[in-house]
N, C-alpha and C positions, 0 to 999 in steps of 0.2 A: 144525602141520608142524614148526615150529622147535623145539617142545618135544620131539619124538621123534627128530629128526635134528640133530646139532650144526651141520653145515654143509650147508645146502640150496642147491642150484644155483638161481640166480635164474630161469633159463629154465624149470625144472621148476615152480617156485612160480607163475610167470605162467600156464603152461599148466594147472596144477591149478586155479587160481582161475577161469580162463575155463571150463573143463570143469564145475566145480562150479556155477557160476552159470547155465549154459545147459542142463544136463542135466535140471533139474527139469521144464521145460515143453517140451523139444525132444528129438529123437532126435539124439544126437551120436556120430559115428563117426570113426575114423581114416582118413586118406587118405595115399597115398604122395606126393602133391603138396600141400603145405600141411600144416597141423597137424590141422585138424578139418573135417569136413563136417557142417553142421547141417541137419536135416530133409531130407537128400539133395539139397539145393539150393544152399546157400551154403558156400563154402570160406573158411576163416579161417587166416591165418598170424599167430601170436602172437610178439611179440618186444619188444625194448627200444626206446628212443627212435629209434635209427637204422635200425630194420628197414624194409626196402623191399619192392617187389613182385617182386624178382628170381625167387623161387621159384614165384610164382603168376601171372606176367605173362600167360601164355596161357590162363589158366583163367577162364571166364565166371563172373559173380556171385561174385567173390572180393574179400576184404577183408583189410587188415592191421590188427591190433590192437596198438597201441603202448602200452607202459608208460612212464611218466615224461613224458608230454605232457598238457597241460591241454585242448587243443582239437583236434578232428579236422578233416579236410579231405578232400573227395572220398570215396574208399573207405578212408580211414584213420580208425580209431575209437580213442579213448583207452580203455585197459583198464579204468579206474575206472568208466566208464559201465555196464559189465556188472554192477557191484555193485547197480544198481537193479533187476535182474531177479529178485533173491531174494525 
């Protein structure tokens, strides 16, 4: 991605990574609330270290995927863990 575009937005890079890692074995769609819905069941909001549940607070089965954190807690999952899905 960085080889093709000189300045890649970090949010676009995070979301592209998440989509790439999950699409192989799951059906990933866009939603108006949150960033992605996986298998029509789980809603994911992808963001940086400070990303919270503001956008998906009322959505059942929702998760925040944070970049720049080592450990998750509750419904917050570190982005790097999705690298193991490949």
